[in-house]
C-alpha positions as CSV (number, residue, x, y, z in Angstrom):
1,X,-6.4,-13.3,4.3
2,X,-5.0,-16.9,4.3
3,X,-1.2,-16.4,4.7
4,X,1.4,-19.2,4.7
5,X,4.7,-18.3,6.4
6,X,7.7,-20.6,5.9
7,X,10.3,-20.5,8.6
8,X,10.2,-19.0,12.1
9,X,13.6,-17.7,12.7
10,X,14.3,-14.0,13.6
11,X,12.7,-12.7,10.5
12,X,9.9,-15.2,10.4
13,X,8.8,-14.5,14.0
14,X,8.3,-10.8,13.1
15,X,6.2,-11.8,10.1
16,X,4.1,-14.2,12.1
17,X,3.6,-11.7,14.8
18,X,2.4,-9.0,12.4
19,X,0.1,-11.3,10.5
20,X,-1.5,-12.7,13.6
21,X,-1.9,-9.2,15.1
22,X,-3.8,-8.1,12.0
23,X,-6.2,-11.1,12.3
24,X,-5.3,-13.1,9.3
25,X,-5.6,-16.9,9.0
26,X,-1.9,-17.7,9.5
27,X,-0.3,-21.1,8.7
28,X,3.4,-21.7,9.6
29,X,5.6,-24.4,8.2
30,X,8.7,-25.0,10.3
31,X,11.2,-27.8,9.8
32,X,12.8,-27.5,13.3
33,X,10.6,-29.2,15.9
34,X,11.6,-27.0,18.9
35,X,11.1,-23.9,16.9
36,X,7.7,-25.2,15.6
37,X,6.6,-25.9,19.2
38,X,7.7,-22.5,20.4
39,X,5.6,-20.7,17.7
40,X,2.6,-22.9,18.5
41,X,2.7,-21.9,22.1
42,X,3.3,-18.2,21.5
43,X,1.0,-17.3,18.5
44,X,-2.6,-18.0,17.6
45,X,-1.8,-19.8,14.3
46,X,-1.7,-23.2,12.8
47,X,1.9,-24.6,12.9
48,X,3.0,-27.6,10.8
49,X,6.2,-29.3,11.7
50,X,7.4,-30.3,8.2
51,X,9.7,-29.6,5.3
52,X,8.2,-26.9,3.1
53,X,10.0,-28.2,0.0
54,X,7.5,-31.1,0.2
55,X,4.3,-30.6,-1.9
56,X,2.4,-32.5,0.7
57,X,3.4,-29.9,3.4
58,X,2.1,-27.1,1.2
59,X,-1.1,-28.9,0.6
60,X,-1.6,-29.6,4.3
61,X,-1.7,-25.8,4.9
62,X,-4.2,-25.4,2.0
63,X,-1.8,-23.6,-0.3
64,X,-4.3,-24.0,-3.2
65,X,-6.5,-21.5,-1.4
66,X,-3.9,-19.2,0.0
67,X,-3.8,-15.5,-0.7
68,X,-0.1,-15.2,0.0
69,X,3.0,-17.1,0.9
70,X,6.1,-15.6,2.6
71,X,9.3,-17.6,2.7
72,X,11.8,-16.4,5.4
73,X,14.5,-19.1,5.6
74,X,18.3,-18.4,5.4
75,X,18.7,-20.8,2.5
76,X,18.0,-19.4,-0.9
77,X,17.8,-22.8,-2.5
78,X,15.1,-23.8,-0.1
79,X,13.3,-20.5,-0.6
80,X,13.3,-20.7,-4.4
81,X,12.0,-24.3,-4.4
82,X,9.2,-23.4,-2.1
83,X,8.3,-20.5,-4.3
84,X,8.3,-22.7,-7.3
85,X,6.0,-25.3,-5.7
86,X,3.7,-22.6,-4.3
87,X,3.4,-21.1,-7.8
88,X,2.4,-24.4,-9.2
89,X,-0.3,-24.7,-6.6
90,X,-1.7,-21.3,-7.5
91,X,-0.8,-19.2,-4.5
92,X,-1.8,-15.6,-5.5
93,X,1.1,-13.6,-4.1
94,X,4.6,-14.9,-3.5
95,X,7.2,-13.1,-1.3
96,X,10.6,-14.4,-0.4
97,X,13.7,-13.3,1.6
98,X,16.8,-13.4,-0.5
99,X,20.1,-13.8,1.4
100,X,22.5,-13.4,-1.5
101,X,21.8,-10.5,-3.8
102,X,23.3,-12.4,-6.7
103,X,20.3,-14.7,-6.5
104,X,17.7,-11.8,-7.0
105,X,17.3,-12.4,-10.7
106,X,16.4,-16.0,-10.1
107,X,13.6,-15.1,-7.7
108,X,12.3,-12.5,-10.1
109,X,12.2,-15.1,-12.9
110,X,10.2,-17.4,-10.6
111,X,7.5,-14.8,-10.4
112,X,7.9,-13.4,-6.9
113,X,5.9,-10.2,-6.5
114,X,8.6,-8.8,-4.2
115,X,12.0,-9.9,-3.1
116,X,14.0,-8.3,-0.3
117,X,17.8,-7.8,-0.4
118,X,19.8,-8.6,2.8
119,X,20.1,-4.9,3.4
120,X,16.4,-4.5,4.0
121,X,15.6,-8.0,5.2
122,X,13.3,-7.8,8.1
123,X,9.9,-9.0,9.0
124,X,7.9,-5.8,8.6
125,X,9.0,-5.3,5.0
126,X,8.3,-8.9,4.0
127,X,4.9,-8.7,5.6
128,X,4.2,-5.3,4.0
129,X,5.0,-6.8,0.6
130,X,1.9,-9.1,1.0
131,X,-0.3,-6.0,1.2
132,X,1.4,-3.8,-1.3
133,X,4.3,-5.3,-3.4
134,X,4.9,-1.9,-5.0
135,X,5.1,0.0,-1.7
136,X,8.6,1.2,-1.3
137,X,8.3,2.8,2.1
138,X,5.6,3.2,4.7
139,X,5.0,4.9,8.0
140,X,2.3,3.9,10.5
141,X,0.8,7.1,11.9
142,X,-1.4,5.3,14.4
143,X,-5.2,5.6,14.5
144,X,-5.5,3.3,11.5
145,X,-3.7,5.5,9.0
146,X,-0.4,5.0,7.1
147,X,1.8,7.1,4.8
148,X,2.9,5.1,1.7
149,X,5.5,5.7,-0.9
150,X,4.8,4.0,-4.2
151,X,6.0,4.1,-7.8
152,X,3.4,4.4,-10.5
153,X,3.7,1.4,-12.9
154,X,2.8,1.3,-16.6
155,X,-0.9,0.5,-17.2
156,X,-1.8,1.2,-13.5
157,X,-5.3,2.6,-13.1
158,X,-4.0,6.0,-11.8
159,X,-1.4,6.4,-14.6
160,X,-1.7,9.6,-16.7
161,X,-4.8,10.9,-14.9
162,X,-5.4,14.2,-13.2
163,X,-5.9,14.0,-9.4
164,X,-9.3,15.6,-9.8
165,X,-10.2,12.8,-12.2
166,X,-9.1,10.2,-9.8
167,X,-11.4,11.7,-7.2
168,X,-14.4,12.5,-9.5
169,X,-14.3,9.0,-11.0
170,X,-13.9,7.5,-7.5
171,X,-10.8,5.7,-8.5
172,X,-9.1,6.7,-5.3
173,X,-11.0,5.7,-2.1
174,X,-12.6,8.7,-0.4
175,X,-10.3,8.3,2.7
176,X,-7.1,8.3,0.5
177,X,-5.1,11.4,-0.5
178,X,-2.1,11.9,-2.8
179,X,0.0,14.4,-0.7
180,X,3.3,14.6,-2.7
181,X,4.7,13.7,-6.1
182,X,8.4,13.1,-6.7
183,X,9.3,13.4,-10.4
184,X,12.9,13.7,-11.8
185,X,14.3,15.0,-8.5
186,X,11.5,17.5,-8.3
187,X,9.0,17.6,-5.4
188,X,5.4,18.6,-6.3
189,X,2.8,19.4,-3.8
190,X,-0.2,18.4,-5.9
191,X,-3.6,20.0,-6.4
192,X,-6.5,18.7,-8.5
193,X,-4.8,19.8,-11.7
194,X,-1.7,17.7,-11.1
195,X,-1.3,14.7,-13.4
196,X,0.1,11.4,-12.2
197,X,2.6,9.9,-14.6
198,X,4.3,6.5,-15.0
199,X,7.4,6.2,-12.9
200,X,6.3,9.0,-10.5
201,X,7.1,8.3,-6.9
202,X,3.8,9.1,-5.1
203,X,3.3,9.7,-1.3
204,X,-0.2,8.7,-0.3
205,X,-2.1,9.1,3.0
206,X,-4.4,6.1,3.4
207,X,-6.3,4.1,5.9
208,X,-4.4,0.9,6.8
209,X,-7.3,-1.2,5.8
210,X,-7.2,0.3,2.3
211,X,-3.5,-0.4,1.6
212,X,-4.0,-3.5,-0.6
213,X,-6.6,-1.6,-2.7
214,X,-4.5,1.5,-2.9
215,X,-1.4,-0.5,-3.9
216,X,-3.3,-2.1,-6.7
217,X,-4.3,1.3,-8.1
218,X,-0.6,2.2,-8.6
219,X,0.3,-1.3,-9.9
220,X,0.0,-2.7,-13.4
221,X,-1.9,-5.7,-12.0
222,X,-4.6,-6.2,-9.4
223,X,-4.4,-9.3,-7.2
224,X,-7.1,-9.0,-4.6
225,X,-10.8,-8.3,-4.9
226,X,-11.7,-5.4,-2.6
227,X,-14.9,-4.2,-1.0
228,X,-16.8,-1.3,-2.6
229,X,-15.4,2.1,-1.8
């Protein structure tokens, strides 16, 4: 994936580290020269010393071809402007930190797939939002597997289907299992006859490499093209 990360403060560094570790093509825009130099010497990524609110800076990191952009600065005005410019350039997925919860509606109106409140503002959630914007919680089990908690959105591919249908029709990847359904404060341990409804909170066991694909199945919109199952 081609990922652009704006800002390399405490949150930004965690995002950069995770994205580089997973082998993505990472481009960082950092306005502060010493900070930009530090990132360039510590991570295997392209670092641009520039102001990300400049359309030229976004073009320099090939934003027109980017799969995702993550903005991590402590200034909501900067973050919102960068999101707006990136949207105009056609970036597929937009993720931003939001430092003042009163500004959340503004970011939602700008079309961000996921925004993070200050109470959950950390690098791993911002980075996870790139792979699955509707993933509410996740747990890395090691050995390439994760447990995900997702809400079923209206018009999602899995909505209103029996689990046995999801398996028979190969909607769910073969290495993915629905292990629990939370519905109206009720916990359901599902079998093949259980049906998945809109607004259900679903706990899924999945290979880490399948997370974007699995996330799309529970979402009303698909963003990435995935390999065949």
